[in-house]
N, C-alpha and C positions, 0 to 999 in steps of 0.2 A: 479348292479355287481359283486355286490359280491353273492348273489342270481344265478346269472347265471354261478357264475362261480365250486358254490356246483351243481345246476344243472346237469353241462360239467363234474361234478369229481364221479357223481353219475352215472350217461349215462354210464359213459368209467370203472367204477369199475362192472355196470350191464355187461355188454358185455363180457369182460372176464373175468365176472363167468359163461358169458349163461343167464345171467336172472333167473336160479332156478339151481345153483349147488348144491355142500353139504356143512352145516355148513362150510365147513371149507373154501372152497373156499373165503367164504360170508365173513365169518371175517377177511379171507385176504386183499379183495376189502374195506371194513368199514377199515380198518388201512391206506390203501394207501389213503381211501378218507380227513380227515384231515393232513397226511403227503402234496397232493398236493398243500395242500391249508396252509400250517405254507411255504411250497418252494416262495408260490405265495407271500405270502405272506411281507415277509422279502425279495423278491427280491424289490417286491412294494414299504415297505419299504427304503431301497440304492436306490431304483431311487429314492425319495422322500426327503430322504436326503441330496441329490445332489442337485434336483430340489433348495432346501432350503436353500444350502452354497453355488448353483451363485446365488441369487436372495437377501441375503446378501453381497456378494460381491457388483451387482450391487446397492444393498441401502447405503453402505460407499463410491462405484464411484461419484456419481452421489454431495452426501454430500459435496464431499471430492468437487469436479465439483460449488453445489454450494458456497463454503464456501472461496474458491479461486477465482467466481466471486465478493462476496460481496466484499472482500478487498480491491479487484481490481476496482469497483466502488469506495467505498469508497478513496479510494490511486485518482480515477483520480477526487472524487467532491473534493475531498483537496486540488488538481491542478491546478483545478480553480480557485481558491475559490480566495488560494494564490496568482493566476496570476494577476483573475481583482484587489485585492492588489495591489500587484503588479505595476499596470498600474496609478490606483487611485492617491498612492503615487508620480510616478517618477510623476506625475502631479501635485503634489504641492514640487513637492520641486524646483520652478522657484521661490513660495510665500514663502514662507523659506526659500533660495537667497537673497530675495531684504525685508524681516526686519532682512534681516541679516545686511543687507548696508545700511540698513535705519537709524538699533541702532548707528555704524560708524560717521553718518555725526552730530553734533554738530549746536543745536538749543537754541533759547532760550527761547520757550515755556515746561519748565520742563514736564505738566502736559502730552502735548499732548510725548515728549519720551520717560515719566512712561508707558500709554501709550502703545505706541508702541510698549514697553520691553513687558511687557505684553500679549496681542497678540502673541509675540513673543514664548515667552516659554512656555504659552498655545498650541502651533499649537507642537512645538519641545515636550512636550509631549506625548499628541498628535497620537504622530503619534511614540514613541520611545516606547508607551504601544501599539502598532497596532504591533511591530517589527521589524523596522528600524533604524541602527545602523552608527552612524558617523564612517564613515573609519581613523586607525590612518593613521594621516601620518607623517609632522612635526616630523625632529629626525630620524628620520626611515630606514633602510636600502629598496629601489624602490624593490614592486612587480609589476613587468610587469600586474595582474594578478586582485591588489587594485589599481595602480595610472597610470594613462598616465601623463609619461613626456612631460613637455610644452617645456621646456627651459633645455641646461645641462651648467655648468661653474663652468669649474678650478677653484679648488682648495684645497692648502697643507695646512688648516685650517681644513675642512672633511677627515671623510674618501671615499677612493672610493666608489660610487652608494647612500650616503647619500642624503636623502631630505631634501635640502635648505630651503624650503618655501614651503608651501601651500597656490597656486589658486582660486581653487576653489575646497571647502569638498566635497568627495565622502562618498557615503550609500549602507551598505548591507541590505536587508530584505528579513526578516526573511532566511540570509546565502544563500540567494544570489545576489547580485554584482551590482546596481540598476544606480549606477553609481560610474564609475572610481574617485579621485580626483586625479584633476591634479596640478600637480609639479612640482620646480625647481627642478635639482639633478645635485648635487657634481660631479666632476671626476680627478680627479686628470693628475697632471699637465705633 
């Protein structure tokens, strides 16, 4: 490409000088040739700098899009894992409830009662390690986001909307409510 520019500039210089003009004309033509080449190279440099900036902007844009995609994919993957784990834990809540009821039953066999208690403790610890938390209820103010009012009892002693009793435990798993606590709520007369 440079050779064709040089040839074109040389041809132009010769045609201006008539091909064999005086020495002054040849010197002037020779001076024009490097000037034209410099102007062309400066223009080419400017064009290439613009192209480079555009490619850099495009690369940065693609990098940002990829990072956003990666973060979104990771978040969606984690949400899927949490959803699956939540479903599994929710299905085990009935078993946990059954163990809690079994512990309350009087039995003549102390070893049997101890075994049931140990299994309950291990199950509860395992679920807690996974992220299960019991919803606080008795003595708390009623919160419709965490509690399900099953019964309302008129009371002079308790403050209005205070939970008097928990009928079934509620649970939160990794910050999301799995099951609201079923409660008995005090109301003023």
